[in-house]
PDB file of the backbone (N, CA, C, O) and the ligand in Angstrom, with CONECT records:
HET     ZN  A 101       1
ATOM      1  N   MET A   1      82.044-184.630 168.569  1.00  0.00           N
ATOM      2  CA  MET A   1      82.960-184.836 167.250  1.00  0.00           C
ATOM      3  C   MET A   1      82.158-184.984 166.136  1.00  0.00           C
ATOM      4  O   MET A   1      82.578-184.558 165.061  1.00  0.00           O
ATOM      5  N   ILE A   2      80.974-185.564 166.212  1.00  0.00           N
ATOM      6  CA  ILE A   2      79.893-185.708 165.071  1.00  0.00           C
ATOM      7  C   ILE A   2      79.391-184.265 164.766  1.00  0.00           C
ATOM      8  O   ILE A   2      79.258-183.829 163.623  1.00  0.00           O
ATOM      9  N   LYS A   3      79.145-183.618 165.825  1.00  0.00           N
ATOM     10  CA  LYS A   3      78.675-182.260 165.603  1.00  0.00           C
ATOM     11  C   LYS A   3      79.721-181.386 164.952  1.00  0.00           C
ATOM     12  O   LYS A   3      79.340-180.492 164.197  1.00  0.00           O
ATOM     13  N   LEU A   4      80.959-181.563 165.173  1.00  0.00           N
ATOM     14  CA  LEU A   4      81.997-180.798 164.532  1.00  0.00           C
ATOM     15  C   LEU A   4      82.049-181.110 163.101  1.00  0.00           C
ATOM     16  O   LEU A   4      82.140-180.245 162.229  1.00  0.00           O
ATOM     17  N   LEU A   5      81.982-182.518 162.860  1.00  0.00           N
ATOM     18  CA  LEU A   5      82.005-182.905 161.307  1.00  0.00           C
ATOM     19  C   LEU A   5      80.854-182.356 160.518  1.00  0.00           C
ATOM     20  O   LEU A   5      81.005-181.965 159.361  1.00  0.00           O
ATOM     21  N   LEU A   6      79.641-182.325 161.181  1.00  0.00           N
ATOM     22  CA  LEU A   6      78.535-181.907 160.436  1.00  0.00           C
ATOM     23  C   LEU A   6      78.656-180.498 160.159  1.00  0.00           C
ATOM     24  O   LEU A   6      78.306-180.059 159.063  1.00  0.00           O
ATOM     25  N   SER A   7      79.241-179.569 161.288  1.00  0.00           N
ATOM     26  CA  SER A   7      79.201-178.121 160.785  1.00  0.00           C
ATOM     27  C   SER A   7      80.205-177.884 159.824  1.00  0.00           C
ATOM     28  O   SER A   7      80.028-176.980 159.007  1.00  0.00           O
ATOM     29  N   SER A   8      81.366-178.651 159.800  1.00  0.00           N
ATOM     30  CA  SER A   8      82.337-178.370 158.797  1.00  0.00           C
ATOM     31  C   SER A   8      81.782-178.738 157.328  1.00  0.00           C
ATOM     32  O   SER A   8      81.996-178.052 156.329  1.00  0.00           O
ATOM     33  N   ALA A   9      81.062-179.888 157.358  1.00  0.00           N
ATOM     34  CA  ALA A   9      80.379-180.270 156.151  1.00  0.00           C
ATOM     35  C   ALA A   9      79.508-179.334 155.579  1.00  0.00           C
ATOM     36  O   ALA A   9      79.487-179.124 154.367  1.00  0.00           O
ATOM     37  N   LEU A  10      78.654-178.651 156.538  1.00  0.00           N
ATOM     38  CA  LEU A  10      77.721-177.640 156.137  1.00  0.00           C
ATOM     39  C   LEU A  10      78.453-176.498 155.663  1.00  0.00           C
ATOM     40  O   LEU A  10      77.993-175.906 154.686  1.00  0.00           O
ATOM     41  N   PHE A  11      79.607-176.055 156.240  1.00  0.00           N
ATOM     42  CA  PHE A  11      80.370-174.960 155.732  1.00  0.00           C
ATOM     43  C   PHE A  11      80.768-175.120 154.342  1.00  0.00           C
ATOM     44  O   PHE A  11      80.606-174.221 153.516  1.00  0.00           O
ATOM     45  N   VAL A  12      81.329-176.346 154.044  1.00  0.00           N
ATOM     46  CA  VAL A  12      81.739-176.661 152.582  1.00  0.00           C
ATOM     47  C   VAL A  12      80.530-176.452 151.545  1.00  0.00           C
ATOM     48  O   VAL A  12      80.637-175.903 150.448  1.00  0.00           O
ATOM     49  N   VAL A  13      79.418-176.966 152.070  1.00  0.00           N
ATOM     50  CA  VAL A  13      78.255-176.889 151.184  1.00  0.00           C
ATOM     51  C   VAL A  13      77.899-175.422 150.958  1.00  0.00           C
ATOM     52  O   VAL A  13      77.587-175.023 149.836  1.00  0.00           O
ATOM     53  N   VAL A  14      77.947-174.607 152.036  1.00  0.00           N
ATOM     54  CA  VAL A  14      77.630-173.227 152.001  1.00  0.00           C
ATOM     55  C   VAL A  14      78.585-172.465 151.034  1.00  0.00           C
ATOM     56  O   VAL A  14      78.145-171.754 150.131  1.00  0.00           O
ATOM     57  N   SER A  15      79.831-172.636 151.253  1.00  0.00           N
ATOM     58  CA  SER A  15      80.842-171.964 150.412  1.00  0.00           C
ATOM     59  C   SER A  15      80.841-172.336 149.003  1.00  0.00           C
ATOM     60  O   SER A  15      81.054-171.505 148.120  1.00  0.00           O
ATOM     61  N   ALA A  16      80.595-173.627 148.761  1.00  0.00           N
ATOM     62  CA  ALA A  16      80.510-174.160 147.346  1.00  0.00           C
ATOM     63  C   ALA A  16      79.274-173.451 146.732  1.00  0.00           C
ATOM     64  O   ALA A  16      79.386-172.935 145.620  1.00  0.00           O
ATOM     65  N   SER A  17      78.186-173.407 147.360  1.00  0.00           N
ATOM     66  CA  SER A  17      77.051-172.870 146.682  1.00  0.00           C
ATOM     67  C   SER A  17      77.181-171.446 146.435  1.00  0.00           C
ATOM     68  O   SER A  17      76.733-170.982 145.386  1.00  0.00           O
ATOM     69  N   SER A  18      77.822-170.608 147.405  1.00  0.00           N
ATOM     70  CA  SER A  18      77.980-169.253 147.058  1.00  0.00           C
ATOM     71  C   SER A  18      78.973-169.005 145.896  1.00  0.00           C
ATOM     72  O   SER A  18      78.829-167.962 145.258  1.00  0.00           O
ATOM     73  N   ASN A  19      80.033-169.916 145.535  1.00  0.00           N
ATOM     74  CA  ASN A  19      80.741-169.745 144.530  1.00  0.00           C
ATOM     75  C   ASN A  19      80.126-170.016 143.142  1.00  0.00           C
ATOM     76  O   ASN A  19      80.527-169.492 142.103  1.00  0.00           O
ATOM     77  N   SER A  20      79.063-170.931 143.244  1.00  0.00           N
ATOM     78  CA  SER A  20      78.310-171.243 141.987  1.00  0.00           C
ATOM     79  C   SER A  20      76.988-170.463 141.807  1.00  0.00           C
ATOM     80  O   SER A  20      76.171-170.737 140.928  1.00  0.00           O
ATOM     81  N   THR A  21      76.844-169.467 142.710  1.00  0.00           N
ATOM     82  CA  THR A  21      75.662-168.573 142.586  1.00  0.00           C
ATOM     83  C   THR A  21      75.516-167.877 141.284  1.00  0.00           C
ATOM     84  O   THR A  21      76.455-167.253 140.790  1.00  0.00           O
ATOM     85  N   LYS A  22      74.301-167.981 140.699  1.00  0.00           N
ATOM     86  CA  LYS A  22      74.140-167.450 139.394  1.00  0.00           C
ATOM     87  C   LYS A  22      73.918-166.024 139.441  1.00  0.00           C
ATOM     88  O   LYS A  22      73.214-165.561 140.338  1.00  0.00           O
ATOM     89  N   VAL A  23      74.475-165.236 138.515  1.00  0.00           N
ATOM     90  CA  VAL A  23      74.221-163.899 138.376  1.00  0.00           C
ATOM     91  C   VAL A  23      74.039-163.574 137.030  1.00  0.00           C
ATOM     92  O   VAL A  23      74.213-164.414 136.148  1.00  0.00           O
ATOM     93  N   TYR A  24      73.700-162.413 136.800  1.00  0.00           N
ATOM     94  CA  TYR A  24      73.266-161.928 135.510  1.00  0.00           C
ATOM     95  C   TYR A  24      74.154-160.679 134.991  1.00  0.00           C
ATOM     96  O   TYR A  24      74.246-159.611 135.596  1.00  0.00           O
ATOM     97  N   ILE A  25      74.770-160.983 133.811  1.00  0.00           N
ATOM     98  CA  ILE A  25      75.616-159.867 133.378  1.00  0.00           C
ATOM     99  C   ILE A  25      75.086-159.344 131.955  1.00  0.00           C
ATOM    100  O   ILE A  25      74.456-160.125 131.243  1.00  0.00           O
ATOM    101  N   CYS A  26      75.301-158.217 131.596  1.00  0.00           N
ATOM    102  CA  CYS A  26      75.090-157.734 130.286  1.00  0.00           C
ATOM    103  C   CYS A  26      76.300-158.075 129.377  1.00  0.00           C
ATOM    104  O   CYS A  26      77.438-157.767 129.731  1.00  0.00           O
ATOM    105  N   ASP A  27      76.072-158.661 128.298  1.00  0.00           N
ATOM    106  CA  ASP A  27      77.087-159.171 127.289  1.00  0.00           C
ATOM    107  C   ASP A  27      77.601-158.165 126.525  1.00  0.00           C
ATOM    108  O   ASP A  27      77.575-158.242 125.297  1.00  0.00           O
ATOM    109  N   SER A  28      78.109-157.144 127.156  1.00  0.00           N
ATOM    110  CA  SER A  28      78.762-155.851 126.470  1.00  0.00           C
ATOM    111  C   SER A  28      80.071-155.717 127.032  1.00  0.00           C
ATOM    112  O   SER A  28      80.353-156.092 128.170  1.00  0.00           O
ATOM    113  N   GLU A  29      80.899-155.164 126.206  1.00  0.00           N
ATOM    114  CA  GLU A  29      82.324-154.766 126.597  1.00  0.00           C
ATOM    115  C   GLU A  29      82.509-153.646 127.548  1.00  0.00           C
ATOM    116  O   GLU A  29      83.576-153.333 128.077  1.00  0.00           O
ATOM    117  N   ASN A  30      81.267-153.030 127.724  1.00  0.00           N
ATOM    118  CA  ASN A  30      81.292-151.695 128.699  1.00  0.00           C
ATOM    119  C   ASN A  30      80.594-152.039 130.030  1.00  0.00           C
ATOM    120  O   ASN A  30      80.456-151.200 130.921  1.00  0.00           O
ATOM    121  N   SER A  31      80.167-153.294 130.122  1.00  0.00           N
ATOM    122  CA  SER A  31      79.527-153.604 131.399  1.00  0.00           C
ATOM    123  C   SER A  31      80.538-153.750 132.484  1.00  0.00           C
ATOM    124  O   SER A  31      81.642-154.256 132.283  1.00  0.00           O
ATOM    125  N   VAL A  32      80.126-153.285 133.671  1.00  0.00           N
ATOM    126  CA  VAL A  32      81.135-153.289 134.838  1.00  0.00           C
ATOM    127  C   VAL A  32      80.570-153.972 136.056  1.00  0.00           C
ATOM    128  O   VAL A  32      81.237-154.061 137.087  1.00  0.00           O
ATOM    129  N   ALA A  33      79.296-154.475 135.947  1.00  0.00           N
ATOM    130  CA  ALA A  33      78.635-155.141 137.090  1.00  0.00           C
ATOM    131  C   ALA A  33      77.944-156.408 136.818  1.00  0.00           C
ATOM    132  O   ALA A  33      77.577-156.685 135.676  1.00  0.00           O
ATOM    133  N   TYR A  34      77.749-157.199 137.830  1.00  0.00           N
ATOM    134  CA  TYR A  34      76.849-158.309 137.786  1.00  0.00           C
ATOM    135  C   TYR A  34      75.763-158.078 138.695  1.00  0.00           C
ATOM    136  O   TYR A  34      75.883-157.297 139.639  1.00  0.00           O
ATOM    137  N   HIS A  35      74.632-158.762 138.442  1.00  0.00           N
ATOM    138  CA  HIS A  35      73.343-158.583 139.048  1.00  0.00           C
ATOM    139  C   HIS A  35      72.753-159.955 139.684  1.00  0.00           C
ATOM    140  O   HIS A  35      72.959-161.065 139.193  1.00  0.00           O
ATOM    141  N   TYR A  36      72.108-159.747 140.670  1.00  0.00           N
ATOM    142  CA  TYR A  36      71.356-161.003 141.283  1.00  0.00           C
ATOM    143  C   TYR A  36      70.122-161.220 140.422  1.00  0.00           C
ATOM    144  O   TYR A  36      69.728-162.369 140.224  1.00  0.00           O
ATOM    145  N   THR A  37      69.569-160.295 139.964  1.00  0.00           N
ATOM    146  CA  THR A  37      68.251-160.718 139.135  1.00  0.00           C
ATOM    147  C   THR A  37      68.379-160.034 137.751  1.00  0.00           C
ATOM    148  O   THR A  37      69.058-159.019 137.597  1.00  0.00           O
ATOM    149  N   LYS A  38      67.737-160.602 136.813  1.00  0.00           N
ATOM    150  CA  LYS A  38      67.712-160.060 135.530  1.00  0.00           C
ATOM    151  C   LYS A  38      66.772-158.735 135.413  1.00  0.00           C
ATOM    152  O   LYS A  38      66.869-157.939 134.479  1.00  0.00           O
ATOM    153  N   ASN A  39      65.939-158.621 136.382  1.00  0.00           N
ATOM    154  CA  ASN A  39      65.086-157.338 136.371  1.00  0.00           C
ATOM    155  C   ASN A  39      65.644-156.209 137.071  1.00  0.00           C
ATOM    156  O   ASN A  39      64.964-155.195 137.230  1.00  0.00           O
ATOM    157  N   CYS A  40      66.871-156.300 137.520  1.00  0.00           N
ATOM    158  CA  CYS A  40      67.498-155.258 138.214  1.00  0.00           C
ATOM    159  C   CYS A  40      67.597-153.889 137.359  1.00  0.00           C
ATOM    160  O   CYS A  40      67.830-153.881 136.150  1.00  0.00           O
ATOM    161  N   ARG A  41      67.409-152.844 138.070  1.00  0.00           N
ATOM    162  CA  ARG A  41      67.303-151.559 137.121  1.00  0.00           C
ATOM    163  C   ARG A  41      68.787-151.277 136.555  1.00  0.00           C
ATOM    164  O   ARG A  41      68.944-150.485 135.626  1.00  0.00           O
ATOM    165  N   GLY A  42      69.841-151.939 137.134  1.00  0.00           N
ATOM    166  CA  GLY A  42      71.115-151.611 136.605  1.00  0.00           C
ATOM    167  C   GLY A  42      71.336-152.351 135.420  1.00  0.00           C
ATOM    168  O   GLY A  42      72.245-152.006 134.665  1.00  0.00           O
ATOM    169  N   ILE A  43      70.584-153.373 135.148  1.00  0.00           N
ATOM    170  CA  ILE A  43      70.845-154.147 133.853  1.00  0.00           C
ATOM    171  C   ILE A  43      69.777-153.773 132.807  1.00  0.00           C
ATOM    172  O   ILE A  43      69.937-154.132 131.640  1.00  0.00           O
ATOM    173  N   LYS A  44      68.674-153.053 133.186  1.00  0.00           N
ATOM    174  CA  LYS A  44      67.604-152.787 132.322  1.00  0.00           C
ATOM    175  C   LYS A  44      68.160-152.028 130.995  1.00  0.00           C
ATOM    176  O   LYS A  44      67.799-152.338 129.859  1.00  0.00           O
ATOM    177  N   PRO A  45      69.060-151.024 131.284  1.00  0.00           N
ATOM    178  CA  PRO A  45      69.566-150.352 130.008  1.00  0.00           C
ATOM    179  C   PRO A  45      70.425-151.157 128.971  1.00  0.00           C
ATOM    180  O   PRO A  45      70.808-150.626 127.928  1.00  0.00           O
ATOM    181  N   CYS A  46      70.697-152.380 129.275  1.00  0.00           N
ATOM    182  CA  CYS A  46      71.565-153.347 128.507  1.00  0.00           C
ATOM    183  C   CYS A  46      70.913-153.598 127.155  1.00  0.00           C
ATOM    184  O   CYS A  46      69.764-154.035 127.086  1.00  0.00           O
ATOM    185  N   THR A  47      71.625-153.330 126.108  1.00  0.00           N
ATOM    186  CA  THR A  47      71.146-153.501 124.757  1.00  0.00           C
ATOM    187  C   THR A  47      71.686-154.802 124.184  1.00  0.00           C
ATOM    188  O   THR A  47      71.347-155.183 123.063  1.00  0.00           O
ATOM    189  N   HIS A  48      72.471-155.437 124.905  1.00  0.00           N
ATOM    190  CA  HIS A  48      73.120-156.734 124.547  1.00  0.00           C
ATOM    191  C   HIS A  48      72.333-157.895 125.032  1.00  0.00           C
ATOM    192  O   HIS A  48      71.248-157.674 125.570  1.00  0.00           O
ATOM    193  N   ASP A  49      72.813-159.237 124.883  1.00  0.00           N
ATOM    194  CA  ASP A  49      72.112-160.298 125.631  1.00  0.00           C
ATOM    195  C   ASP A  49      72.542-160.267 127.038  1.00  0.00           C
ATOM    196  O   ASP A  49      73.658-159.884 127.389  1.00  0.00           O
ATOM    197  N   VAL A  50      71.658-160.666 127.801  1.00  0.00           N
ATOM    198  CA  VAL A  50      71.847-160.846 129.307  1.00  0.00           C
ATOM    199  C   VAL A  50      72.230-162.338 129.478  1.00  0.00           C
ATOM    200  O   VAL A  50      71.486-163.252 129.123  1.00  0.00           O
ATOM    201  N   LEU A  51      73.422-162.514 130.036  1.00  0.00           N
ATOM    202  CA  LEU A  51      74.007-163.908 130.203  1.00  0.00           C
ATOM    203  C   LEU A  51      73.810-164.229 131.727  1.00  0.00           C
ATOM    204  O   LEU A  51      73.899-163.352 132.586  1.00  0.00           O
ATOM    205  N   GLU A  52      73.536-165.548 132.005  1.00  0.00           N
ATOM    206  CA  GLU A  52      73.498-166.051 133.362  1.00  0.00           C
ATOM    207  C   GLU A  52      74.761-166.758 133.407  1.00  0.00           C
ATOM    208  O   GLU A  52      75.005-167.648 132.592  1.00  0.00           O
ATOM    209  N   VAL A  53      75.704-166.363 134.447  1.00  0.00           N
ATOM    210  CA  VAL A  53      76.975-166.964 134.718  1.00  0.00           C
ATOM    211  C   VAL A  53      77.077-166.983 136.180  1.00  0.00           C
ATOM    212  O   VAL A  53      76.287-166.330 136.861  1.00  0.00           O
ATOM    213  N   THR A  54      78.057-167.735 136.729  1.00  0.00           N
ATOM    214  CA  THR A  54      78.293-167.924 138.072  1.00  0.00           C
ATOM    215  C   THR A  54      79.029-166.627 138.564  1.00  0.00           C
ATOM    216  O   THR A  54      79.635-165.865 137.811  1.00  0.00           O
ATOM    217  N   VAL A  55      78.911-166.484 139.811  1.00  0.00           N
ATOM    218  CA  VAL A  55      79.564-165.240 140.299  1.00  0.00           C
ATOM    219  C   VAL A  55      81.061-165.175 140.217  1.00  0.00           C
ATOM    220  O   VAL A  55      81.682-164.118 140.107  1.00  0.00           O
ATOM    221  N   VAL A  56      81.649-166.471 140.284  1.00  0.00           N
ATOM    222  CA  VAL A  56      83.096-166.483 139.979  1.00  0.00           C
ATOM    223  C   VAL A  56      83.407-166.060 138.652  1.00  0.00           C
ATOM    224  O   VAL A  56      84.325-165.254 138.505  1.00  0.00           O
ATOM    225  N   LYS A  57      82.757-166.499 137.634  1.00  0.00           N
ATOM    226  CA  LYS A  57      82.977-166.123 136.216  1.00  0.00           C
ATOM    227  C   LYS A  57      82.768-164.625 136.156  1.00  0.00           C
ATOM    228  O   LYS A  57      83.538-163.972 135.452  1.00  0.00           O
ATOM    229  N   ALA A  58      81.916-164.089 136.746  1.00  0.00           N
ATOM    230  CA  ALA A  58      81.571-162.540 136.659  1.00  0.00           C
ATOM    231  C   ALA A  58      82.857-161.873 137.220  1.00  0.00           C
ATOM    232  O   ALA A  58      83.447-160.992 136.596  1.00  0.00           O
ATOM    233  N   LYS A  59      83.238-162.314 138.366  1.00  0.00           N
ATOM    234  CA  LYS A  59      84.469-161.718 138.905  1.00  0.00           C
ATOM    235  C   LYS A  59      85.772-161.912 138.075  1.00  0.00           C
ATOM    236  O   LYS A  59      86.647-161.046 138.084  1.00  0.00           O
ATOM    237  N   GLU A  60      85.885-163.019 137.384  1.00  0.00           N
ATOM    238  CA  GLU A  60      87.034-163.269 136.583  1.00  0.00           C
ATOM    239  C   GLU A  60      86.958-162.218 135.462  1.00  0.00           C
ATOM    240  O   GLU A  60      88.011-161.759 135.020  1.00  0.00           O
ATOM    241  N   LYS A  61      85.851-161.839 135.010  1.00  0.00           N
ATOM    242  CA  LYS A  61      85.694-160.813 134.035  1.00  0.00           C
ATOM    243  C   LYS A  61      85.940-159.429 134.511  1.00  0.00           C
ATOM    244  O   LYS A  61      85.894-158.487 133.721  1.00  0.00           O
ATOM    245  N   GLY A  62      86.215-159.262 135.845  1.00  0.00           N
ATOM    246  CA  GLY A  62      86.505-157.909 136.361  1.00  0.00           C
ATOM    247  C   GLY A  62      85.310-157.217 136.750  1.00  0.00           C
ATOM    248  O   GLY A  62      85.360-156.011 136.990  1.00  0.00           O
ATOM    249  N   LEU A  63      84.159-157.914 136.844  1.00  0.00           N
ATOM    250  CA  LEU A  63      82.878-157.194 137.151  1.00  0.00           C
ATOM    251  C   LEU A  63      82.751-157.129 138.652  1.00  0.00           C
ATOM    252  O   LEU A  63      83.368-157.944 139.339  1.00  0.00           O
ATOM    253  N   ARG A  64      81.954-156.169 139.223  1.00  0.00           N
ATOM    254  CA  ARG A  64      81.785-156.047 140.648  1.00  0.00           C
ATOM    255  C   ARG A  64      80.210-156.014 140.794  1.00  0.00           C
ATOM    256  O   ARG A  64      79.438-155.766 139.867  1.00  0.00           O
ATOM    257  N   LEU A  65      79.857-156.296 142.074  1.00  0.00           N
ATOM    258  CA  LEU A  65      78.379-156.271 142.242  1.00  0.00           C
ATOM    259  C   LEU A  65      77.869-154.888 141.969  1.00  0.00           C
ATOM    260  O   LEU A  65      78.443-153.859 142.328  1.00  0.00           O
ATOM    261  N   CYS A  66      76.765-154.949 141.317  1.00  0.00           N
ATOM    262  CA  CYS A  66      75.895-153.738 140.867  1.00  0.00           C
ATOM    263  C   CYS A  66      75.570-152.917 142.120  1.00  0.00           C
ATOM    264  O   CYS A  66      75.348-153.451 143.207  1.00  0.00           O
ATOM    265  N   GLY A  67      75.550-151.539 141.910  1.00  0.00           N
ATOM    266  CA  GLY A  67      75.300-150.639 142.984  1.00  0.00           C
ATOM    267  C   GLY A  67      73.880-150.674 143.443  1.00  0.00           C
ATOM    268  O   GLY A  67      73.553-150.277 144.561  1.00  0.00           O
ATOM    269  N   TRP A  68      72.996-151.180 142.520  1.00  0.00           N
ATOM    270  CA  TRP A  68      71.581-151.180 142.894  1.00  0.00           C
ATOM    271  C   TRP A  68      71.313-152.474 143.757  1.00  0.00           C
ATOM    272  O   TRP A  68      70.225-152.596 144.319  1.00  0.00           O
ATOM    273  N   GLU A  69      72.151-153.304 143.854  1.00  0.00           N
ATOM    274  CA  GLU A  69      71.722-154.487 144.641  1.00  0.00           C
ATOM    275  C   GLU A  69      71.901-154.064 146.227  1.00  0.00           C
ATOM    276  O   GLU A  69      72.505-153.058 146.601  1.00  0.00           O
ATOM    277  N   ASP A  70      71.299-154.968 147.032  1.00  0.00           N
ATOM    278  CA  ASP A  70      71.348-154.810 148.525  1.00  0.00           C
ATOM    279  C   ASP A  70      72.770-155.158 148.982  1.00  0.00           C
ATOM    280  O   ASP A  70      73.065-155.104 150.176  1.00  0.00           O
TER     281      ASP A  70
HETATM  282 ZN    ZN A 101      71.940-154.832 139.544  1.00  0.00          ZN2+
END
């Protein structure tokens, strides 16, 4: 029983942290993707500010994971 409680608590922590994962986006109206690092080659051509946001926020903006990421 304790083991069950522990594993469900762990699950909550893991899913909460994946929702608040920080990603990087180009602050341009033309950007279509978010990135796990700001050194990604997908974000290098960005001529606007690079913003750090949560992955949830990026998805709300309609962005998808950059094609250069794993
Ligand atoms: Zn990228």
